[in-house]
Kinemage of the C-alpha trace (Angstrom):
@kinemage 1
@onewidth
@group {chain A} dominant
@subgroup {mainchain}
@vectorlist {calphas} color= white
{ca met a 1} P 0.000 0.000 0.000
{ca ile a 2} L 1.195 3.517 -0.783
{ca thr a 3} L 1.223 5.763 2.229
{ca cys a 4} L 0.259 9.389 2.164
{ca glu a 5} L 0.773 12.279 4.508
{ca pro a 6} L -2.808 13.178 5.438
{ca asp a 7} L -1.810 16.600 6.758
{ca ile a 8} L -1.236 19.433 4.309
{ca leu a 9} L -0.117 22.297 6.546
{ca thr a 10} L 2.120 25.336 6.651
{ca arg a 11} L 2.238 28.549 8.662
{ca gly a 12} L -0.149 31.386 7.939
{ca leu a 13} L -3.127 29.419 6.627
{ca asp a 14} L -6.539 31.056 6.603
{ca val a 15} L -8.480 27.823 7.039
{ca val a 16} L -7.763 24.182 7.846
{ca phe a 17} L -10.189 21.454 6.826
{ca cys a 18} L -10.276 18.822 9.542
{ca gly a 19} L -10.967 15.177 8.867
{ca leu a 20} L -11.331 12.461 11.441
{ca asn a 21} L -8.840 10.114 9.729
{ca pro a 22} L -7.676 9.322 6.184
{ca ala a 23} L -9.698 6.937 4.071
{ca ala a 24} L -8.006 3.681 3.106
{ca ser a 25} L -8.590 4.663 -0.531
{ca ala a 26} L -6.675 7.912 0.045
{ca ala a 27} L -3.757 6.040 1.590
{ca ala a 28} L -3.747 3.588 -1.328
{ca ala a 29} L -3.803 6.404 -3.892
{ca gly a 30} L -1.341 8.558 -1.954
{ca his a 31} L -3.663 11.597 -1.884
{ca asn a 32} L -6.454 12.958 0.307
{ca phe a 33} L -10.055 12.715 -0.899
{ca ser a 34} L -9.030 10.686 -3.946
{ca ser a 35} L -12.056 8.420 -4.276
{ca arg a 36} L -14.063 9.117 -7.446
{ca ser a 37} L -17.194 9.445 -5.333
{ca asn a 38} L -15.666 12.027 -2.980
{ca arg a 39} L -16.940 15.537 -3.714
{ca phe a 40} L -14.434 17.432 -1.552
{ca trp a 41} L -12.495 18.983 -4.446
{ca lys a 42} L -15.618 20.013 -6.389
{ca val a 43} L -17.265 21.506 -3.318
{ca leu a 44} L -14.065 23.331 -2.363
{ca his a 45} L -14.031 25.041 -5.757
{ca arg a 46} L -17.773 25.750 -5.852
{ca ala a 47} L -17.567 27.294 -2.378
{ca gly a 48} L -14.922 29.724 -3.658
{ca phe a 49} L -11.874 28.423 -1.832
{ca thr a 50} L -10.053 27.861 -5.151
{ca asp a 51} L -10.365 29.623 -8.496
{ca val a 52} L -10.009 26.364 -10.424
{ca pro a 53} L -11.192 22.845 -9.603
{ca leu a 54} L -8.316 20.879 -8.096
{ca gln a 55} L -7.855 17.137 -8.190
{ca ala a 56} L -6.558 14.942 -5.395
{ca his a 57} L -3.048 14.703 -6.867
{ca glu a 58} L -2.877 18.528 -6.681
{ca glu a 59} L -3.636 18.611 -2.958
{ca arg a 60} L -0.473 20.559 -2.065
{ca arg a 61} L -1.753 23.445 -4.198
{ca leu a 62} L -4.266 24.080 -1.419
{ca leu a 63} L -1.455 25.863 0.400
{ca asp a 64} L -1.367 28.458 -2.408
{ca tyr a 65} L -4.982 29.283 -1.541
{ca gly a 66} L -4.315 29.626 2.193
{ca cys a 67} L -5.992 26.296 2.927
{ca gly a 68} L -4.773 23.146 4.613
{ca ile a 69} L -5.927 19.683 5.609
{ca ile a 70} L -5.433 17.905 8.913
{ca ala a 71} L -6.566 14.531 10.220
{ca val a 72} L -7.181 13.879 13.903
{ca val a 73} L -6.051 10.251 13.686
{ca gly a 74} L -3.393 9.351 11.120
{ca arg a 75} L -4.384 5.694 10.636
{ca pro a 76} L -6.313 5.059 7.404
{ca thr a 77} L -9.488 2.969 7.585
{ca gln a 78} L -12.319 1.906 5.309
{ca arg a 79} L -14.854 3.462 7.685
{ca val a 80} L -14.485 5.971 10.494
{ca asp a 81} L -16.232 3.616 12.928
{ca glu a 82} L -13.109 1.452 12.719
{ca val a 83} L -11.317 4.096 14.808
{ca ser a 84} L -11.963 3.551 18.504
{ca leu a 85} L -12.706 6.220 21.065
{ca glu a 86} L -9.420 5.281 22.740
{ca glu a 87} L -7.567 5.930 19.474
{ca phe a 88} L -9.158 9.391 19.186
{ca lys a 89} L -8.225 10.144 22.790
{ca ala a 90} L -4.646 8.959 22.202
{ca ala a 91} L -4.361 11.221 19.130
{ca arg a 92} L -5.565 14.305 20.977
{ca ala a 93} L -2.202 15.620 22.203
{ca glu a 94} L -0.495 15.213 18.832
{ca phe a 95} L -3.435 16.855 17.037
{ca lys a 96} L -3.363 19.830 19.398
{ca ala a 97} L 0.404 20.123 18.949
{ca lys a 98} L 0.015 20.242 15.156
{ca ile a 99} L -2.558 23.025 15.412
{ca arg a 100} L -0.254 24.986 17.731
{ca arg a 101} L 2.740 24.434 15.425
{ca tyr a 102} L 0.945 26.438 12.715
{ca pro a 103} L -0.148 29.534 14.660
{ca arg a 104} L -2.431 31.172 12.081
{ca ala a 105} L -4.253 27.928 11.343
{ca arg a 106} L -7.101 28.847 13.671
{ca ser a 107} L -10.195 27.800 11.746
{ca pro a 108} L -10.502 24.024 11.604
{ca leu a 109} L -13.554 23.024 9.556
{ca ser a 110} L -15.047 19.621 9.026
{ca ala a 111} L -17.973 18.261 7.113
{ca ser a 112} L -18.101 15.257 9.401
{ca ala a 113} L -17.382 16.577 12.893
{ca pro a 114} L -16.290 19.813 14.567
{ca cys a 115} L -12.685 20.221 15.679
{ca arg a 116} L -11.981 22.443 18.635
{ca arg a 117} L -8.708 23.775 19.951
């Protein structure tokens, strides 16, 4: 399996999209939100975050638009219910540290669950 870095972060971002954990399909493809059925990239463009529609293999271009991606838990799964509550709790400190490491990344957004500092 190809591994991917689920987090696309740098300093000075305007917004960070927060996912619970990477999909197994994303890890296999090596890019976030890479499943053909995933609408993340289309919605991102339609919502005005990018001036052109991006594709999963262009995920690092998000940084050019002041956007980033972060996952709470780094382990890819087929379904989010495969991640236990204990795993989320164990990931908490590292997740908080990542958010602090990028000081202007103060607006985590998620379609699936809220992320709080």
